[in-house]
Backbone as a chain_set.jsonl record, in Angstrom:
{"seq": "MSRIGKKPILILQGVDVKIDGQRVTVKGPRGELFKEVPPEIGVALEDGKLVVRIGKETKKIKALWGLVRALLAGMIKGVTEGYEKKLEIEGVGFRASVEGDSLVLNVGFFNPVKIKAPEGVKFSVEKNIIIVSGINKESVGQTAAKIRAAKPAEPYKGKGIKYLGEQIRRKLGKKAVATAK", "coords": {"N": [[29.218, 93.164, 63.689], [30.476, 94.876, 60.907], [30.723, 93.536, 57.81], [31.648, 94.721, 55.469], [32.9, 97.037, 56.436], [35.13, 95.981, 57.77], [36.986, 95.273, 55.862], [40.097, 96.158, 54.519], [41.123, 98.97, 52.458], [42.751, 98.916, 49.446], [45.27, 100.947, 48.385], [45.874, 102.242, 45.322], [48.484, 102.44, 42.78], [49.871, 105.623, 42.215], [48.011, 107.024, 43.613], [47.274, 109.318, 46.082], [46.707, 109.53, 49.48], [45.521, 111.556, 52.041], [45.188, 112.174, 55.417], [43.529, 114.306, 57.533], [42.728, 114.954, 60.525], [39.292, 114.555, 60.736], [38.907, 114.76, 58.025], [39.32, 113.285, 54.899], [41.448, 113.174, 52.167], [41.687, 112.36, 48.785], [43.87, 111.985, 46.157], [44.511, 111.684, 42.758], [45.312, 110.527, 39.417], [43.143, 111.501, 37.856], [41.966, 113.511, 39.277], [40.98, 115.289, 42.353], [39.421, 114.358, 45.379], [37.494, 114.866, 48.393], [36.377, 113.92, 51.709], [34.387, 114.329, 54.618], [34.619, 112.584, 57.514], [32.497, 110.976, 59.912], [32.694, 111.793, 63.438], [32.755, 109.515, 65.119], [34.05, 107.553, 63.829], [37.189, 106.313, 62.769], [39.935, 106.76, 60.657], [42.764, 105.333, 59.115], [46.11, 105.028, 57.819], [47.722, 102.11, 56.864], [50.386, 100.158, 55.993], [50.211, 100.74, 53.113], [47.523, 100.505, 52.829], [44.175, 101.598, 53.394], [42.478, 101.856, 56.374], [39.433, 101.48, 58.11], [38.089, 102.241, 61.183], [36.121, 101.684, 64.203], [35.046, 102.91, 67.413], [33.122, 102.487, 69.914], [30.538, 100.136, 69.561], [27.56, 100.613, 68.094], [24.263, 100.338, 66.701], [23.798, 102.343, 64.804], [26.416, 103.356, 64.353], [27.709, 101.074, 63.381], [26.428, 100.825, 60.954], [27.201, 103.224, 59.693], [29.949, 102.693, 59.554], [30.379, 100.676, 57.538], [29.339, 102.222, 55.439], [31.043, 104.452, 55.254], [33.447, 103.215, 54.65], [32.788, 102.137, 52.078], [32.298, 104.547, 50.679], [34.909, 105.745, 50.724], [36.303, 103.855, 49.247], [35.047, 104.108, 46.846], [35.832, 106.694, 46.256], [38.554, 106.387, 45.723], [38.482, 104.679, 43.516], [37.231, 106.404, 41.773], [39.162, 108.553, 41.295], [41.06, 107.198, 39.966], [39.995, 105.517, 37.853], [37.426, 106.643, 37.208], [33.924, 107.347, 36.665], [31.038, 106.455, 34.753], [27.882, 106.916, 33.258], [25.393, 105.767, 31.014], [22.87, 106.913, 28.926], [19.912, 106.394, 27.016], [18.177, 107.741, 24.274], [14.956, 107.541, 23.024], [12.687, 107.875, 20.452], [10.815, 109.57, 17.854], [12.287, 112.293, 16.435], [13.435, 113.006, 18.826], [16.327, 114.244, 20.385], [19.687, 114.934, 21.443], [22.203, 117.365, 22.369], [25.398, 118.797, 22.983], [26.247, 121.845, 24.381], [28.724, 123.868, 25.116], [29.14, 123.636, 28.53], [26.727, 122.503, 28.999], [23.894, 120.338, 28.546], [21.65, 119.899, 25.984], [18.411, 119.011, 25.487], [16.1, 117.921, 23.174], [13.09, 116.909, 23.449], [10.41, 116.689, 22.654], [9.044, 118.769, 23.914], [7.872, 122.206, 23.976], [9.91, 124.15, 24.351], [13.462, 123.543, 24.29], [15.077, 121.394, 26.744], [17.462, 122.385, 29.045], [20.311, 121.255, 30.704], [22.587, 121.945, 33.057], [25.973, 121.04, 33.51], [27.244, 119.822, 36.608], [30.082, 120.682, 38.662], [32.927, 118.971, 37.704], [31.71, 117.053, 36.151], [31.129, 115.67, 32.969], [29.565, 115.847, 29.764], [28.801, 113.841, 26.867], [27.71, 113.099, 23.573], [26.588, 110.576, 21.483], [25.086, 109.784, 18.641], [22.1, 108.508, 19.61], [22.796, 108.147, 22.214], [23.561, 109.248, 25.421], [26.367, 110.19, 27.356], [27.397, 110.407, 30.595], [29.972, 111.448, 32.519], [32.551, 111.381, 35.084], [34.511, 112.008, 38.122], [33.32, 111.776, 40.646], [31.182, 109.621, 42.009], [28.628, 110.003, 43.115], [27.737, 112.552, 42.129], [27.726, 112.068, 39.366], [25.83, 110.005, 39.162], [23.582, 111.33, 40.194], [23.24, 113.427, 38.295], [22.735, 111.955, 35.962], [20.318, 110.812, 36.717], [18.779, 113.183, 36.863], [18.747, 113.9, 34.177], [17.345, 111.765, 33.069], [14.873, 112.171, 34.374], [13.874, 114.33, 33.015], [12.457, 113.436, 30.78], [11.045, 110.739, 31.237], [10.969, 107.279, 30.063], [8.016, 106.198, 28.578], [5.341, 103.732, 29.229], [3.824, 102.818, 27.041], [4.632, 103.213, 24.352], [7.322, 103.339, 24.673], [8.78, 105.606, 24.35], [11.114, 108.154, 25.156], [13.603, 108.98, 27.734], [15.965, 106.621, 28.909], [17.992, 104.497, 30.974], [20.887, 102.927, 29.541], [20.285, 99.714, 28.493], [18.227, 99.336, 30.279], [15.141, 97.83, 30.992], [11.932, 98.526, 29.923], [8.758, 98.161, 31.247], [6.176, 97.176, 29.23], [2.89, 98.313, 28.416], [-0.377, 97.21, 27.449], [-2.297, 98.744, 24.846], [-5.405, 100.692, 24.463], [-6.941, 99.378, 22.444], [-6.169, 96.664, 22.536], [-7.048, 95.957, 25.067], [-9.767, 96.315, 24.809], [-10.468, 94.333, 22.861], [-10.015, 91.99, 24.269], [-12.143, 91.546, 25.911]], "CA": [[30.334, 93.642, 62.925], [30.241, 95.172, 59.523], [31.647, 92.764, 56.909], [32.295, 95.656, 54.529], [33.759, 97.923, 57.124], [36.316, 95.335, 58.222], [37.951, 95.078, 54.746], [40.951, 97.349, 54.234], [41.011, 99.517, 51.052], [44.012, 98.922, 48.801], [45.598, 102.197, 47.719], [46.508, 101.923, 44.029], [49.674, 103.147, 42.366], [49.558, 106.943, 41.679], [46.987, 107.645, 44.38], [47.853, 109.862, 47.338], [45.678, 109.718, 50.489], [45.909, 112.409, 53.156], [44.147, 112.195, 56.527], [43.743, 115.523, 58.405], [41.607, 114.861, 61.487], [38.163, 113.827, 60.158], [38.855, 114.97, 56.555], [40.096, 112.395, 54.1], [41.626, 113.733, 50.825], [42.26, 111.404, 47.903], [44.352, 112.679, 44.964], [44.898, 110.718, 41.764], [45.605, 111.023, 38.074], [41.992, 112.197, 37.277], [41.511, 114.683, 40.114], [41.02, 115.225, 43.785], [38.164, 114.382, 46.164], [37.602, 114.847, 49.879], [35.177, 113.515, 52.428], [34.355, 114.516, 55.999], [34.213, 111.354, 58.189], [31.813, 111.208, 61.185], [33.682, 111.731, 64.523], [32.743, 108.176, 65.766], [34.77, 106.658, 62.909], [38.607, 106.663, 62.568], [40.542, 106.27, 59.339], [44.215, 105.28, 59.303], [46.914, 104.386, 56.727], [48.641, 101.028, 57.363], [51.031, 99.314, 54.995], [49.692, 101.018, 51.835], [46.073, 100.237, 52.823], [43.329, 102.457, 54.179], [41.726, 101.047, 57.328], [38.4, 102.223, 58.767], [37.898, 101.604, 62.53], [35.19, 102.322, 65.06], [35.287, 102.717, 68.848], [31.999, 101.866, 70.532], [29.673, 99.567, 68.558], [26.083, 100.766, 68.276], [23.688, 100.003, 65.465], [24.019, 103.458, 63.913], [27.859, 103.467, 64.047], [28.074, 99.925, 62.517], [25.936, 101.095, 59.593], [28.083, 104.247, 59.182], [31.213, 102.077, 59.332], [30.369, 100.14, 56.166], [29.094, 103.301, 54.467], [32.302, 105.268, 55.086], [34.44, 102.355, 53.933], [32.387, 102.079, 50.66], [32.513, 105.854, 50.101], [36.283, 105.924, 50.553], [36.728, 102.976, 48.164], [34.526, 104.724, 45.648], [36.721, 107.887, 45.938], [39.812, 105.861, 45.205], [38.182, 104.213, 42.132], [36.904, 107.596, 40.982], [40.316, 109.342, 40.932], [41.892, 106.378, 39.083], [39.221, 105.069, 36.629], [36.332, 107.487, 36.94], [32.628, 106.774, 36.555], [30.21, 106.951, 33.662], [26.519, 106.425, 33.077], [24.941, 105.94, 29.664], [21.426, 106.997, 28.787], [19.463, 106.222, 25.643], [16.984, 108.518, 23.874], [14.185, 106.772, 22.041], [11.524, 108.619, 20.012], [11.001, 110.238, 16.644], [12.619, 113.692, 16.582], [14.092, 113.246, 20.08], [17.731, 114.291, 20.185], [20.434, 115.645, 22.509], [23.441, 117.918, 21.904], [26.213, 119.488, 24.002], [26.574, 123.292, 24.051], [29.587, 124.302, 26.218], [29.095, 122.665, 29.654], [25.288, 122.144, 29.16], [23.26, 119.332, 27.71], [20.404, 120.434, 25.426], [17.516, 117.897, 25.085], [14.872, 118.188, 22.388], [12.363, 115.692, 23.729], [8.981, 116.825, 22.446], [8.462, 119.887, 24.583], [7.891, 123.413, 23.188], [11.297, 124.663, 24.52], [14.457, 122.56, 24.69], [15.444, 121.302, 28.165], [18.856, 122.547, 29.205], [20.82, 120.765, 31.981], [23.953, 122.369, 33.268], [26.834, 120.063, 34.171], [27.857, 120.208, 37.815], [31.543, 120.701, 38.627], [33.588, 117.627, 37.65], [30.871, 116.133, 35.355], [31.152, 115.997, 31.526], [28.589, 115.248, 28.873], [29.103, 113.639, 25.507], [26.527, 112.509, 22.929], [26.89, 109.753, 20.273], [23.787, 109.439, 18.044], [21.028, 108.621, 20.639], [23.357, 107.768, 23.535], [24.148, 110.355, 26.216], [27.309, 109.674, 28.267], [27.636, 111.325, 31.691], [31.193, 110.902, 33.133], [33.222, 112.243, 36.09], [35.228, 111.234, 39.111], [32.521, 111.687, 41.81], [30.074, 108.68, 41.763], [27.382, 110.631, 43.52], [27.314, 113.586, 41.167], [27.501, 111.358, 38.048], [24.494, 109.323, 39.265], [22.52, 112.347, 40.369], [23.091, 114.116, 37.051], [22.074, 111.027, 35.031], [18.902, 110.762, 37.164], [18.123, 114.417, 36.503], [18.506, 113.874, 32.716], [16.269, 110.79, 32.846], [13.641, 112.698, 34.84], [13.423, 115.317, 32.038], [11.421, 112.794, 29.954], [11.192, 109.287, 31.438], [10.339, 106.429, 29.066], [6.638, 105.923, 28.896], [5.223, 102.375, 29.079], [3.009, 102.369, 25.863], [5.453, 103.152, 23.098], [8.762, 103.3, 25.109], [9.516, 106.847, 23.975], [11.651, 108.898, 26.297], [15.053, 108.727, 28.101], [16.164, 105.539, 29.812], [19.426, 104.039, 31.099], [21.263, 101.913, 28.493], [20.077, 98.338, 28.977], [17.065, 99.264, 31.146], [13.934, 97.232, 30.37], [10.743, 99.277, 30.253], [7.619, 97.245, 31.19], [5.203, 97.726, 28.267], [1.468, 98.105, 28.725], [-1.208, 97.11, 26.271], [-3.12, 99.936, 24.635], [-6.871, 100.562, 24.621], [-7.487, 98.424, 21.547], [-5.919, 95.336, 23.01], [-7.908, 95.767, 26.251], [-11.099, 96.237, 24.286], [-10.671, 93.085, 22.14], [-9.905, 90.924, 25.203], [-13.462, 91.248, 26.566]], "C": [[29.966, 93.834, 61.472], [31.26, 94.407, 58.661], [32.328, 93.641, 55.959], [33.265, 96.556, 55.258], [35.079, 97.309, 57.574], [37.389, 95.268, 57.115], [38.797, 96.336, 54.618], [40.859, 97.697, 52.753], [42.457, 99.573, 50.52], [44.21, 100.251, 48.077], [46.394, 101.919, 46.455], [47.661, 102.805, 43.791], [49.242, 104.566, 41.769], [48.459, 107.65, 42.516], [47.566, 108.069, 45.669], [46.707, 110.171, 48.283], [46.293, 110.498, 51.63], [44.86, 112.464, 54.219], [44.499, 113.372, 57.418], [42.549, 115.562, 59.389], [40.478, 113.973, 60.942], [38.023, 114.008, 58.673], [39.829, 114.102, 55.89], [40.161, 112.933, 52.709], [42.304, 112.664, 49.958], [42.608, 112.135, 46.582], [44.879, 111.61, 44.067], [45.09, 111.312, 40.425], [44.417, 111.809, 37.429], [41.51, 113.389, 38.093], [41.684, 114.484, 41.559], [39.67, 115.235, 44.398], [38.439, 114.326, 47.617], [36.282, 114.44, 50.457], [35.392, 113.791, 53.953], [33.847, 113.231, 56.682], [33.573, 111.649, 59.511], [32.898, 111.037, 62.323], [33.765, 110.346, 65.245], [33.639, 107.235, 65.009], [36.179, 107.156, 62.711], [39.094, 106.038, 61.285], [42.025, 106.368, 59.515], [44.85, 104.603, 58.12], [47.85, 103.374, 57.369], [49.116, 100.215, 56.185], [50.448, 99.474, 53.582], [48.168, 100.722, 51.692], [45.402, 101.281, 53.745], [42.417, 101.615, 55.092], [40.717, 101.939, 58.046], [38.057, 101.5, 60.02], [36.783, 102.439, 63.281], [35.547, 102.074, 66.532], [34.207, 101.872, 69.401], [31.069, 101.393, 69.454], [28.229, 99.837, 68.923], [25.505, 100.481, 66.802], [23.9, 101.121, 64.381], [25.496, 103.527, 63.453], [28.309, 102.286, 63.158], [27.624, 100.226, 61.071], [26.788, 102.184, 58.922], [29.444, 103.674, 58.794], [31.387, 101.505, 57.912], [30.147, 101.192, 55.132], [30.33, 104.058, 54.183], [33.338, 104.521, 54.316], [34.079, 102.293, 52.397], [32.575, 103.458, 49.956], [33.99, 106.159, 49.798], [36.844, 105.062, 49.388], [36.25, 103.527, 46.84], [35.277, 105.987, 45.237], [37.948, 107.44, 45.213], [39.564, 105.385, 43.795], [37.885, 105.433, 41.239], [38.151, 108.393, 40.487], [41.25, 108.528, 39.997], [41.189, 106.057, 37.801], [38.163, 106.074, 36.249], [35.032, 106.676, 36.794], [31.903, 107.251, 35.348], [28.864, 106.185, 33.679], [26.096, 106.696, 31.645], [23.398, 105.894, 29.653], [21.047, 106.906, 27.339], [18.233, 107.036, 25.393], [16.243, 107.76, 22.787], [12.945, 107.618, 21.742], [11.829, 109.388, 18.711], [11.222, 111.704, 16.907], [13.269, 114.012, 17.949], [15.624, 113.234, 19.849], [18.417, 115.131, 21.27], [21.72, 116.284, 21.795], [24.11, 118.624, 23.136], [26.552, 120.89, 23.577], [27.377, 123.781, 25.345], [29.582, 123.273, 27.31], [27.624, 122.252, 29.92], [24.878, 121.115, 28.156], [21.878, 119.864, 27.271], [19.556, 119.252, 24.93], [16.303, 118.433, 24.349], [14.044, 116.94, 22.47], [10.844, 115.897, 23.64], [8.288, 117.99, 23.208], [8.597, 121.121, 23.705], [9.31, 124.021, 23.178], [12.267, 123.512, 24.804], [14.786, 122.55, 26.184], [16.96, 121.405, 28.224], [19.265, 122.094, 30.609], [22.25, 121.118, 32.07], [24.735, 121.314, 34.015], [27.366, 120.506, 35.51], [29.373, 120.145, 37.72], [32.115, 119.291, 38.605], [32.847, 116.637, 36.771], [30.967, 116.611, 33.919], [30.069, 115.246, 30.764], [29.223, 114.965, 27.503], [27.907, 112.904, 24.891], [27.023, 111.824, 21.658], [25.57, 109.298, 19.761], [22.648, 109.609, 19.113], [21.487, 108.184, 21.986], [23.999, 109.047, 24.205], [25.068, 109.713, 27.266], [27.606, 110.735, 29.289], [28.847, 110.727, 32.366], [31.81, 111.903, 34.081], [33.911, 111.37, 37.091], [34.367, 111.02, 40.379], [31.277, 110.817, 41.448], [28.748, 109.296, 42.026], [26.854, 111.649, 42.55], [27.01, 113.068, 39.81], [26.109, 110.786, 38.107], [23.378, 110.263, 39.384], [22.237, 113.102, 39.071], [22.383, 113.196, 36.034], [20.612, 110.879, 35.42], [18.111, 112.021, 36.795], [17.79, 114.448, 34.992], [17.355, 112.946, 32.394], [14.887, 111.335, 33.275], [13.05, 113.755, 33.917], [12.31, 114.742, 31.105], [11.581, 111.289, 30.126], [10.502, 108.456, 30.369], [8.962, 106.021, 29.501], [6.35, 104.466, 28.528], [4.413, 101.902, 27.792], [3.831, 102.242, 24.599], [6.943, 103.045, 23.442], [9.533, 104.534, 24.768], [9.946, 107.591, 25.233], [13.111, 108.63, 26.536], [15.072, 107.596, 29.084], [17.618, 105.208, 29.917], [19.676, 102.975, 29.993], [21.109, 100.538, 29.14], [18.892, 98.221, 29.903], [15.86, 98.731, 30.401], [12.719, 98.021, 30.861], [9.545, 98.254, 30.161], [6.593, 97.903, 30.29], [3.801, 97.382, 28.685], [0.721, 97.93, 27.401], [-2.008, 98.363, 26.07], [-4.583, 99.712, 24.812], [-7.48, 99.524, 23.706], [-7.318, 96.97, 22.032], [-6.778, 94.96, 24.231], [-9.367, 95.543, 25.788], [-11.43, 94.889, 23.618], [-10.522, 91.891, 23.104], [-11.182, 90.608, 25.89], [-14.357, 90.427, 25.801]], "O": [[29.229, 93.038, 60.89], [32.471, 94.604, 58.768], [33.486, 93.392, 55.623], [34.355, 96.819, 54.751], [36.06, 98.032, 57.745], [38.58, 95.212, 57.42], [38.27, 97.448, 54.61], [40.56, 96.848, 51.912], [43.298, 100.238, 51.125], [43.39, 100.629, 47.241], [47.505, 101.397, 46.538], [47.844, 103.807, 44.482], [48.349, 104.634, 40.925], [48.03, 108.748, 42.164], [48.278, 107.302, 46.317], [45.83, 110.97, 47.956], [47.379, 110.195, 52.124], [43.711, 112.786, 53.919], [45.591, 113.447, 57.982], [41.503, 116.139, 59.091], [40.682, 112.781, 60.712], [37.092, 113.456, 58.087], [41.017, 114.119, 56.211], [39.125, 113.149, 52.08], [43.348, 112.125, 50.326], [41.766, 112.802, 45.982], [45.606, 110.721, 44.51], [45.037, 112.535, 40.295], [44.637, 112.666, 36.573], [40.711, 114.189, 37.606], [42.443, 113.615, 41.988], [38.822, 116.034, 44.0], [39.469, 113.814, 48.054], [35.226, 114.574, 49.837], [36.464, 113.509, 54.487], [32.71, 112.836, 56.426], [34.067, 112.528, 60.216], [33.85, 110.269, 62.188], [34.762, 110.066, 65.91], [33.964, 106.172, 65.536], [36.359, 108.355, 62.497], [38.702, 104.935, 60.902], [42.521, 107.378, 60.013], [44.255, 103.732, 57.486], [48.641, 103.689, 58.258], [48.305, 99.643, 55.455], [50.207, 98.473, 52.907], [47.625, 100.698, 50.587], [45.986, 101.759, 54.718], [41.674, 100.76, 54.611], [41.069, 103.014, 58.533], [37.764, 100.305, 59.995], [36.559, 103.626, 63.044], [36.271, 101.13, 66.846], [34.319, 100.647, 69.381], [30.805, 102.136, 68.509], [27.732, 99.349, 69.938], [26.265, 100.413, 65.836], [24.146, 100.83, 63.211], [25.763, 103.739, 62.27], [29.17, 102.451, 62.294], [28.332, 99.929, 60.108], [27.072, 102.095, 57.727], [30.038, 104.116, 57.811], [32.355, 101.788, 57.205], [30.7, 101.098, 54.036], [30.667, 104.301, 53.025], [34.024, 105.069, 53.453], [34.965, 102.386, 51.547], [32.961, 103.515, 48.788], [34.305, 106.75, 48.765], [37.734, 105.492, 48.655], [36.946, 103.434, 45.829], [35.36, 106.322, 44.056], [38.346, 108.033, 44.211], [40.385, 105.666, 42.922], [38.268, 105.454, 40.069], [38.156, 108.855, 39.346], [42.113, 109.096, 39.327], [41.743, 106.304, 36.73], [37.999, 106.352, 35.06], [35.065, 105.445, 36.803], [32.128, 108.386, 34.926], [28.765, 105.016, 34.054], [26.41, 107.758, 31.107], [22.748, 105.029, 30.238], [21.831, 107.323, 26.487], [17.317, 107.033, 26.216], [16.819, 107.385, 21.765], [12.235, 108.031, 22.659], [12.965, 109.807, 18.491], [10.387, 112.322, 17.566], [13.616, 115.165, 18.203], [16.149, 112.328, 19.201], [17.772, 115.945, 21.93], [22.204, 115.78, 20.782], [23.469, 118.967, 24.13], [27.102, 121.089, 22.494], [26.824, 124.042, 26.413], [29.977, 122.132, 27.072], [27.332, 121.701, 30.981], [25.433, 121.025, 27.061], [21.052, 120.23, 28.107], [19.983, 118.556, 24.01], [15.579, 119.292, 24.851], [14.232, 116.009, 21.687], [10.088, 115.352, 24.445], [7.07, 118.143, 23.128], [9.378, 121.093, 22.754], [9.836, 124.362, 22.118], [11.894, 122.578, 25.514], [14.773, 123.603, 26.821], [17.672, 120.646, 27.566], [18.646, 122.496, 31.594], [23.063, 120.661, 31.267], [24.266, 120.755, 35.007], [27.949, 121.59, 35.539], [29.894, 119.588, 36.754], [31.769, 118.491, 39.474], [33.284, 115.494, 36.638], [30.898, 117.812, 33.659], [29.719, 114.12, 31.117], [30.065, 115.728, 27.029], [27.185, 112.183, 25.58], [27.769, 112.403, 20.867], [24.947, 108.458, 20.41], [22.295, 110.736, 19.461], [20.661, 107.871, 22.844], [24.819, 109.759, 23.626], [24.645, 108.81, 27.988], [28.018, 111.841, 28.937], [28.778, 109.567, 32.772], [31.634, 113.112, 33.929], [33.918, 110.145, 36.961], [34.689, 110.11, 41.143], [30.429, 111.249, 40.667], [27.819, 109.132, 41.235], [25.679, 111.63, 42.184], [26.11, 113.58, 39.145], [25.289, 111.036, 37.223], [22.327, 110.073, 38.773], [21.075, 113.389, 38.783], [21.5, 113.662, 35.314], [19.747, 110.825, 34.547], [16.93, 111.945, 36.458], [16.739, 114.935, 34.577], [16.497, 113.262, 31.57], [13.87, 111.025, 32.655], [11.86, 114.056, 34.008], [11.379, 115.444, 30.71], [12.176, 110.626, 29.277], [9.508, 108.916, 29.807], [8.749, 105.562, 30.624], [7.001, 103.947, 27.622], [4.351, 100.703, 27.524], [3.719, 101.258, 23.869], [7.744, 102.691, 22.577], [10.76, 104.564, 24.864], [9.227, 107.639, 26.231], [13.802, 108.114, 25.658], [14.273, 107.589, 30.021], [18.408, 105.587, 29.053], [18.771, 102.243, 29.594], [21.707, 100.239, 30.174], [18.552, 97.106, 30.299], [15.594, 99.154, 29.276], [12.507, 98.166, 32.065], [9.363, 97.589, 29.141], [6.179, 99.037, 30.531], [3.54, 96.311, 29.234], [1.145, 98.444, 26.366], [-2.376, 99.006, 27.053], [-4.989, 98.644, 25.268], [-8.427, 98.842, 24.098], [-8.243, 96.164, 21.933], [-7.175, 93.807, 24.4], [-10.082, 94.692, 26.318], [-12.532, 94.365, 23.784], [-10.921, 90.797, 22.704], [-11.332, 89.507, 26.42], [-15.461, 90.129, 26.255]]}, "num_chains": 1, "name": "protein.A"}
């Protein structure tokens, strides 16, 4: 039995959940999200709570049971609170700016790197902090990963883009290795 799948999802005030066959639509103050649920899994509304149930228990279905429950809970949180990821730029001359719905990164390459925001994702920049926000957890995380991949922090000086609070393992340079012998 899935411990996560058994838990009912509390539907918060101002959130409207509609179930149409295998399609679950969640509408809230920040927007609307939908998800297609696998046919082996059933979703029902009971007493202001969303309940995820399965029929026959197999290893694959039990794994999907917990996953679907977590995805639906994430959708409800997204339409009420939203999600955000913060990235930090470190390096001399490295900077970011927002132009329309695109993020422009000047991170030491000949041409600036432009990253277009997917639907439902917004960028904002404060000094050397990039904030990626939206209602869909998956697209916010994927966009933040794409920004970080443009210039990941390198281990010698720590220059590049990293998540806020991420610790970069530092390596010793050639001089330190040479003097150790």
